TINUDREN-587936 format. One record per residue (C-alpha): residue number from 1; x, y, z. Coordinates in steps of 0.2 Angstrom, whole numbers, plus 2048, in hexadecimal, padded with zeros to 3 digits. Layout:
<mimi><resi>NUM</resi><c1>X</c1><c2>Y</c2><c3>Z</c3></mimi>
...
END
This chain:
<mimi><resi>1</resi><c1>713</c1><c2>1E1</c2><c3>7A5</c3></mimi>
<mimi><resi>2</resi><c1>71B</c1><c2>1DD</c2><c3>7B5</c3></mimi>
<mimi><resi>3</resi><c1>72A</c1><c2>1E6</c2><c3>7BD</c3></mimi>
<mimi><resi>4</resi><c1>738</c1><c2>1D9</c2><c3>7C1</c3></mimi>
<mimi><resi>5</resi><c1>744</c1><c2>1E5</c2><c3>7C9</c3></mimi>
<mimi><resi>6</resi><c1>753</c1><c2>1DA</c2><c3>7CE</c3></mimi>
<mimi><resi>7</resi><c1>75E</c1><c2>1DE</c2><c3>7DC</c3></mimi>
<mimi><resi>8</resi><c1>770</c1><c2>1E0</c2><c3>7D8</c3></mimi>
<mimi><resi>9</resi><c1>77A</c1><c2>1D8</c2><c3>7E7</c3></mimi>
<mimi><resi>10</resi><c1>788</c1><c2>1E3</c2><c3>7EF</c3></mimi>
<mimi><resi>11</resi><c1>796</c1><c2>1E1</c2><c3>7FA</c3></mimi>
<mimi><resi>12</resi><c1>790</c1><c2>1EF</c2><c3>805</c3></mimi>
<mimi><resi>13</resi><c1>780</c1><c2>1FA</c2><c3>808</c3></mimi>
<mimi><resi>14</resi><c1>77E</c1><c2>20B</c2><c3>80F</c3></mimi>
<mimi><resi>15</resi><c1>784</c1><c2>205</c2><c3>821</c3></mimi>
<mimi><resi>16</resi><c1>78F</c1><c2>1F6</c2><c3>820</c3></mimi>
<mimi><resi>17</resi><c1>795</c1><c2>1E7</c2><c3>817</c3></mimi>
<mimi><resi>18</resi><c1>787</c1><c2>1DB</c2><c3>811</c3></mimi>
<mimi><resi>19</resi><c1>78D</c1><c2>1CA</c2><c3>817</c3></mimi>
<mimi><resi>20</resi><c1>781</c1><c2>1BF</c2><c3>80D</c3></mimi>
<mimi><resi>21</resi><c1>782</c1><c2>1C9</c2><c3>7FD</c3></mimi>
<mimi><resi>22</resi><c1>795</c1><c2>1C9</c2><c3>7FE</c3></mimi>
<mimi><resi>23</resi><c1>795</c1><c2>1B6</c2><c3>801</c3></mimi>
<mimi><resi>24</resi><c1>78B</c1><c2>1B4</c2><c3>7F1</c3></mimi>
<mimi><resi>25</resi><c1>796</c1><c2>1C0</c2><c3>7E7</c3></mimi>
<mimi><resi>26</resi><c1>7A6</c1><c2>1B8</c2><c3>7ED</c3></mimi>
<mimi><resi>27</resi><c1>7A0</c1><c2>1A6</c2><c3>7E9</c3></mimi>
<mimi><resi>28</resi><c1>7A8</c1><c2>1A0</c2><c3>7D8</c3></mimi>
<mimi><resi>29</resi><c1>79A</c1><c2>19C</c2><c3>7CC</c3></mimi>
<mimi><resi>30</resi><c1>796</c1><c2>18B</c2><c3>7C4</c3></mimi>
<mimi><resi>31</resi><c1>795</c1><c2>187</c2><c3>7B2</c3></mimi>
<mimi><resi>32</resi><c1>784</c1><c2>186</c2><c3>7AA</c3></mimi>
<mimi><resi>33</resi><c1>781</c1><c2>174</c2><c3>7A4</c3></mimi>
<mimi><resi>34</resi><c1>77E</c1><c2>171</c2><c3>792</c3></mimi>
<mimi><resi>35</resi><c1>773</c1><c2>16F</c2><c3>789</c3></mimi>
<mimi><resi>36</resi><c1>76A</c1><c2>17D</c2><c3>791</c3></mimi>
<mimi><resi>37</resi><c1>75C</c1><c2>177</c2><c3>79D</c3></mimi>
<mimi><resi>38</resi><c1>74C</c1><c2>181</c2><c3>7A0</c3></mimi>
<mimi><resi>39</resi><c1>753</c1><c2>186</c2><c3>7B1</c3></mimi>
<mimi><resi>40</resi><c1>763</c1><c2>18D</c2><c3>7A8</c3></mimi>
<mimi><resi>41</resi><c1>759</c1><c2>196</c2><c3>79B</c3></mimi>
<mimi><resi>42</resi><c1>74F</c1><c2>19E</c2><c3>7A9</c3></mimi>
<mimi><resi>43</resi><c1>75F</c1><c2>1A3</c2><c3>7B2</c3></mimi>
<mimi><resi>44</resi><c1>766</c1><c2>1AB</c2><c3>7A2</c3></mimi>
<mimi><resi>45</resi><c1>755</c1><c2>1B4</c2><c3>79F</c3></mimi>
<mimi><resi>46</resi><c1>755</c1><c2>1BB</c2><c3>7B1</c3></mimi>
<mimi><resi>47</resi><c1>767</c1><c2>1C2</c2><c3>7AE</c3></mimi>
<mimi><resi>48</resi><c1>762</c1><c2>1CA</c2><c3>79D</c3></mimi>
<mimi><resi>49</resi><c1>752</c1><c2>1D2</c2><c3>7A5</c3></mimi>
<mimi><resi>50</resi><c1>75C</c1><c2>1D8</c2><c3>7B4</c3></mimi>
<mimi><resi>51</resi><c1>769</c1><c2>1E0</c2><c3>7A8</c3></mimi>
<mimi><resi>52</resi><c1>75D</c1><c2>1E8</c2><c3>79D</c3></mimi>
<mimi><resi>53</resi><c1>754</c1><c2>1F0</c2><c3>7AC</c3></mimi>
<mimi><resi>54</resi><c1>765</c1><c2>1F9</c2><c3>7B0</c3></mimi>
<mimi><resi>55</resi><c1>766</c1><c2>208</c2><c3>7A5</c3></mimi>
<mimi><resi>56</resi><c1>778</c1><c2>20D</c2><c3>7AA</c3></mimi>
<mimi><resi>57</resi><c1>780</c1><c2>1FC</c2><c3>7AB</c3></mimi>
<mimi><resi>58</resi><c1>78D</c1><c2>1F7</c2><c3>79F</c3></mimi>
<mimi><resi>59</resi><c1>78C</c1><c2>1E5</c2><c3>7A4</c3></mimi>
<mimi><resi>60</resi><c1>785</c1><c2>1D8</c2><c3>7B1</c3></mimi>
<mimi><resi>61</resi><c1>78B</c1><c2>1C7</c2><c3>7B7</c3></mimi>
<mimi><resi>62</resi><c1>77F</c1><c2>1BA</c2><c3>7BE</c3></mimi>
<mimi><resi>63</resi><c1>787</c1><c2>1BA</c2><c3>7CF</c3></mimi>
<mimi><resi>64</resi><c1>782</c1><c2>1CC</c2><c3>7D1</c3></mimi>
<mimi><resi>65</resi><c1>770</c1><c2>1C7</c2><c3>7D1</c3></mimi>
<mimi><resi>66</resi><c1>772</c1><c2>1B8</c2><c3>7DC</c3></mimi>
<mimi><resi>67</resi><c1>774</c1><c2>1AB</c2><c3>7CF</c3></mimi>
<mimi><resi>68</resi><c1>785</c1><c2>1A2</c2><c3>7D1</c3></mimi>
<mimi><resi>69</resi><c1>786</c1><c2>19C</c2><c3>7BF</c3></mimi>
<mimi><resi>70</resi><c1>793</c1><c2>1A1</c2><c3>7B1</c3></mimi>
<mimi><resi>71</resi><c1>788</c1><c2>1AD</c2><c3>7A7</c3></mimi>
<mimi><resi>72</resi><c1>78D</c1><c2>1BF</c2><c3>7A3</c3></mimi>
<mimi><resi>73</resi><c1>785</c1><c2>1CD</c2><c3>798</c3></mimi>
<mimi><resi>74</resi><c1>78C</c1><c2>1DD</c2><c3>793</c3></mimi>
<mimi><resi>75</resi><c1>789</c1><c2>1EB</c2><c3>786</c3></mimi>
<mimi><resi>76</resi><c1>794</c1><c2>1EA</c2><c3>776</c3></mimi>
<mimi><resi>77</resi><c1>791</c1><c2>1FC</c2><c3>771</c3></mimi>
<mimi><resi>78</resi><c1>788</c1><c2>20C</c2><c3>776</c3></mimi>
<mimi><resi>79</resi><c1>793</c1><c2>20D</c2><c3>786</c3></mimi>
<mimi><resi>80</resi><c1>790</c1><c2>220</c2><c3>788</c3></mimi>
<mimi><resi>81</resi><c1>77D</c1><c2>21F</c2><c3>785</c3></mimi>
<mimi><resi>82</resi><c1>772</c1><c2>21F</c2><c3>794</c3></mimi>
<mimi><resi>83</resi><c1>763</c1><c2>21A</c2><c3>78A</c3></mimi>
<mimi><resi>84</resi><c1>76B</c1><c2>20D</c2><c3>77F</c3></mimi>
<mimi><resi>85</resi><c1>760</c1><c2>202</c2><c3>774</c3></mimi>
<mimi><resi>86</resi><c1>761</c1><c2>1F2</c2><c3>77E</c3></mimi>
<mimi><resi>87</resi><c1>75F</c1><c2>1E8</c2><c3>76E</c3></mimi>
<mimi><resi>88</resi><c1>766</c1><c2>1D6</c2><c3>76E</c3></mimi>
<mimi><resi>89</resi><c1>774</c1><c2>1DB</c2><c3>761</c3></mimi>
<mimi><resi>90</resi><c1>77A</c1><c2>1E9</c2><c3>76D</c3></mimi>
<mimi><resi>91</resi><c1>77F</c1><c2>1DD</c2><c3>77B</c3></mimi>
<mimi><resi>92</resi><c1>789</c1><c2>1CD</c2><c3>77D</c3></mimi>
<mimi><resi>93</resi><c1>782</c1><c2>1BF</c2><c3>787</c3></mimi>
<mimi><resi>94</resi><c1>790</c1><c2>1B2</c2><c3>78C</c3></mimi>
<mimi><resi>95</resi><c1>78C</c1><c2>1A1</c2><c3>794</c3></mimi>
<mimi><resi>96</resi><c1>79B</c1><c2>198</c2><c3>79C</c3></mimi>
<mimi><resi>97</resi><c1>7A7</c1><c2>1A4</c2><c3>796</c3></mimi>
<mimi><resi>98</resi><c1>7BA</c1><c2>1A2</c2><c3>797</c3></mimi>
<mimi><resi>99</resi><c1>7C8</c1><c2>1AD</c2><c3>792</c3></mimi>
<mimi><resi>100</resi><c1>7D3</c1><c2>1A3</c2><c3>786</c3></mimi>
<mimi><resi>101</resi><c1>7DF</c1><c2>1B0</c2><c3>781</c3></mimi>
<mimi><resi>102</resi><c1>7E6</c1><c2>1C1</c2><c3>786</c3></mimi>
<mimi><resi>103</resi><c1>7F0</c1><c2>1CD</c2><c3>77D</c3></mimi>
<mimi><resi>104</resi><c1>7FA</c1><c2>1DD</c2><c3>781</c3></mimi>
<mimi><resi>105</resi><c1>800</c1><c2>1E5</c2><c3>791</c3></mimi>
<mimi><resi>106</resi><c1>7F3</c1><c2>1E8</c2><c3>79E</c3></mimi>
<mimi><resi>107</resi><c1>7EC</c1><c2>1F9</c2><c3>79D</c3></mimi>
<mimi><resi>108</resi><c1>7E6</c1><c2>203</c2><c3>7AC</c3></mimi>
<mimi><resi>109</resi><c1>7D4</c1><c2>209</c2><c3>7AD</c3></mimi>
<mimi><resi>110</resi><c1>7C8</c1><c2>20F</c2><c3>7BA</c3></mimi>
<mimi><resi>111</resi><c1>7B9</c1><c2>204</c2><c3>7BC</c3></mimi>
<mimi><resi>112</resi><c1>7A9</c1><c2>205</c2><c3>7C6</c3></mimi>
<mimi><resi>113</resi><c1>79E</c1><c2>1F6</c2><c3>7CB</c3></mimi>
<mimi><resi>114</resi><c1>78B</c1><c2>1F4</c2><c3>7CF</c3></mimi>
<mimi><resi>115</resi><c1>791</c1><c2>1E8</c2><c3>7DD</c3></mimi>
<mimi><resi>116</resi><c1>79D</c1><c2>1F5</c2><c3>7E5</c3></mimi>
<mimi><resi>117</resi><c1>792</c1><c2>205</c2><c3>7E5</c3></mimi>
<mimi><resi>118</resi><c1>799</c1><c2>216</c2><c3>7E5</c3></mimi>
<mimi><resi>119</resi><c1>7AB</c1><c2>212</c2><c3>7E2</c3></mimi>
<mimi><resi>120</resi><c1>7B7</c1><c2>210</c2><c3>7D3</c3></mimi>
<mimi><resi>121</resi><c1>7C7</c1><c2>206</c2><c3>7D3</c3></mimi>
<mimi><resi>122</resi><c1>7D6</c1><c2>207</c2><c3>7C7</c3></mimi>
<mimi><resi>123</resi><c1>7D8</c1><c2>1F6</c2><c3>7BF</c3></mimi>
<mimi><resi>124</resi><c1>7E4</c1><c2>1EF</c2><c3>7B3</c3></mimi>
<mimi><resi>125</resi><c1>7DC</c1><c2>1E5</c2><c3>7A5</c3></mimi>
<mimi><resi>126</resi><c1>7E3</c1><c2>1DD</c2><c3>795</c3></mimi>
<mimi><resi>127</resi><c1>7DF</c1><c2>1E8</c2><c3>785</c3></mimi>
<mimi><resi>128</resi><c1>7D9</c1><c2>1D8</c2><c3>77B</c3></mimi>
<mimi><resi>129</resi><c1>7D2</c1><c2>1C8</c2><c3>780</c3></mimi>
<mimi><resi>130</resi><c1>7CA</c1><c2>1B9</c2><c3>778</c3></mimi>
<mimi><resi>131</resi><c1>7BB</c1><c2>1B1</c2><c3>780</c3></mimi>
<mimi><resi>132</resi><c1>7B4</c1><c2>1A0</c2><c3>77D</c3></mimi>
<mimi><resi>133</resi><c1>7A2</c1><c2>19D</c2><c3>783</c3></mimi>
<mimi><resi>134</resi><c1>791</c1><c2>197</c2><c3>77E</c3></mimi>
<mimi><resi>135</resi><c1>782</c1><c2>1A1</c2><c3>777</c3></mimi>
<mimi><resi>136</resi><c1>770</c1><c2>1A0</c2><c3>77C</c3></mimi>
<mimi><resi>137</resi><c1>76D</c1><c2>191</c2><c3>770</c3></mimi>
<mimi><resi>138</resi><c1>77B</c1><c2>187</c2><c3>778</c3></mimi>
<mimi><resi>139</resi><c1>787</c1><c2>18A</c2><c3>769</c3></mimi>
<mimi><resi>140</resi><c1>79A</c1><c2>18C</c2><c3>76D</c3></mimi>
<mimi><resi>141</resi><c1>7A0</c1><c2>19E</c2><c3>768</c3></mimi>
<mimi><resi>142</resi><c1>7B0</c1><c2>1A7</c2><c3>768</c3></mimi>
<mimi><resi>143</resi><c1>7B1</c1><c2>1BA</c2><c3>76A</c3></mimi>
<mimi><resi>144</resi><c1>7C0</c1><c2>1C6</c2><c3>769</c3></mimi>
<mimi><resi>145</resi><c1>7BE</c1><c2>1D6</c2><c3>774</c3></mimi>
<mimi><resi>146</resi><c1>7C9</c1><c2>1E5</c2><c3>773</c3></mimi>
<mimi><resi>147</resi><c1>7CC</c1><c2>1F5</c2><c3>77E</c3></mimi>
<mimi><resi>148</resi><c1>7BD</c1><c2>1FB</c2><c3>788</c3></mimi>
<mimi><resi>149</resi><c1>7B3</c1><c2>1EB</c2><c3>783</c3></mimi>
<mimi><resi>150</resi><c1>7C1</c1><c2>1E0</c2><c3>789</c3></mimi>
<mimi><resi>151</resi><c1>7C1</c1><c2>1E9</c2><c3>799</c3></mimi>
<mimi><resi>152</resi><c1>7AE</c1><c2>1E7</c2><c3>79B</c3></mimi>
<mimi><resi>153</resi><c1>7AF</c1><c2>1D4</c2><c3>797</c3></mimi>
<mimi><resi>154</resi><c1>7BE</c1><c2>1D1</c2><c3>7A3</c3></mimi>
<mimi><resi>155</resi><c1>7B4</c1><c2>1DB</c2><c3>7B1</c3></mimi>
<mimi><resi>156</resi><c1>7A5</c1><c2>1D0</c2><c3>7AF</c3></mimi>
<mimi><resi>157</resi><c1>7AE</c1><c2>1C0</c2><c3>7AE</c3></mimi>
<mimi><resi>158</resi><c1>7B7</c1><c2>1C4</c2><c3>7BE</c3></mimi>
<mimi><resi>159</resi><c1>7A6</c1><c2>1C3</c2><c3>7C7</c3></mimi>
<mimi><resi>160</resi><c1>7A5</c1><c2>1B1</c2><c3>7C2</c3></mimi>
<mimi><resi>161</resi><c1>7B4</c1><c2>1AD</c2><c3>7CC</c3></mimi>
<mimi><resi>162</resi><c1>7AE</c1><c2>1B8</c2><c3>7DB</c3></mimi>
<mimi><resi>163</resi><c1>7BA</c1><c2>1C6</c2><c3>7D7</c3></mimi>
<mimi><resi>164</resi><c1>7B5</c1><c2>1D8</c2><c3>7D8</c3></mimi>
<mimi><resi>165</resi><c1>7BE</c1><c2>1E9</c2><c3>7D4</c3></mimi>
<mimi><resi>166</resi><c1>7C2</c1><c2>1EB</c2><c3>7E7</c3></mimi>
<mimi><resi>167</resi><c1>7CE</c1><c2>1DC</c2><c3>7E5</c3></mimi>
<mimi><resi>168</resi><c1>7DA</c1><c2>1E5</c2><c3>7DA</c3></mimi>
<mimi><resi>169</resi><c1>7E8</c1><c2>1F0</c2><c3>7E1</c3></mimi>
<mimi><resi>170</resi><c1>7E4</c1><c2>200</c2><c3>7D8</c3></mimi>
<mimi><resi>171</resi><c1>7DF</c1><c2>210</c2><c3>7DF</c3></mimi>
<mimi><resi>172</resi><c1>7CD</c1><c2>211</c2><c3>7E6</c3></mimi>
<mimi><resi>173</resi><c1>7C2</c1><c2>220</c2><c3>7E3</c3></mimi>
<mimi><resi>174</resi><c1>7B3</c1><c2>224</c2><c3>7ED</c3></mimi>
<mimi><resi>175</resi><c1>7A9</c1><c2>234</c2><c3>7F2</c3></mimi>
<mimi><resi>176</resi><c1>7B3</c1><c2>23F</c2><c3>7FE</c3></mimi>
<mimi><resi>177</resi><c1>7A4</c1><c2>241</c2><c3>80A</c3></mimi>
<mimi><resi>178</resi><c1>7A4</c1><c2>22E</c2><c3>80D</c3></mimi>
<mimi><resi>179</resi><c1>7B7</c1><c2>22C</c2><c3>810</c3></mimi>
<mimi><resi>180</resi><c1>7B5</c1><c2>225</c2><c3>821</c3></mimi>
<mimi><resi>181</resi><c1>7A7</c1><c2>219</c2><c3>81C</c3></mimi>
<mimi><resi>182</resi><c1>7B1</c1><c2>212</c2><c3>80D</c3></mimi>
<mimi><resi>183</resi><c1>7C2</c1><c2>211</c2><c3>817</c3></mimi>
<mimi><resi>184</resi><c1>7B9</c1><c2>207</c2><c3>824</c3></mimi>
<mimi><resi>185</resi><c1>7B0</c1><c2>1FC</c2><c3>817</c3></mimi>
<mimi><resi>186</resi><c1>7BE</c1><c2>1F9</c2><c3>80C</c3></mimi>
<mimi><resi>187</resi><c1>7C9</c1><c2>1F4</c2><c3>81A</c3></mimi>
<mimi><resi>188</resi><c1>7BD</c1><c2>1E6</c2><c3>81E</c3></mimi>
<mimi><resi>189</resi><c1>7B9</c1><c2>1DF</c2><c3>80D</c3></mimi>
<mimi><resi>190</resi><c1>7BC</c1><c2>1CC</c2><c3>80D</c3></mimi>
END
């Protein structure tokens, strides 16, 4: 069995901002044409494979691995488990997702992101959303997400518009020993 080992793009590395990766992460994604072509199915499978390689990840959006298409994948249970089952029923894969309804007053929560390593940001999210998307067979689906799952879905859908947690106004938390690095980096984020 070959090891795929997909690289997750980040806004910065250990030294500075990553211009090319930032450009890709900041580019709004395009819809996947339907019916799904062989190329689209390959892109979707690449995202699924990359997500399943990441034990600690709650979700992943296609732009995070360099595919500027509207595809997201995220766990729908087992959020506290490191070694979660990774079975198809334990994650949602959404193609061309759109939030069609929001409910409730936005709630503050602290979020991390694979593309913004070592930091967490306080972000306000709706506690309930409805999403319209397509599944792997090209069928139109509608899903309702609440609470933590709604937060995860909104976070992943933000990636499709080139938006990341650093774009929110909330408090940013980072390791104290890297204070000067993050103050410098965060001041320069496009």
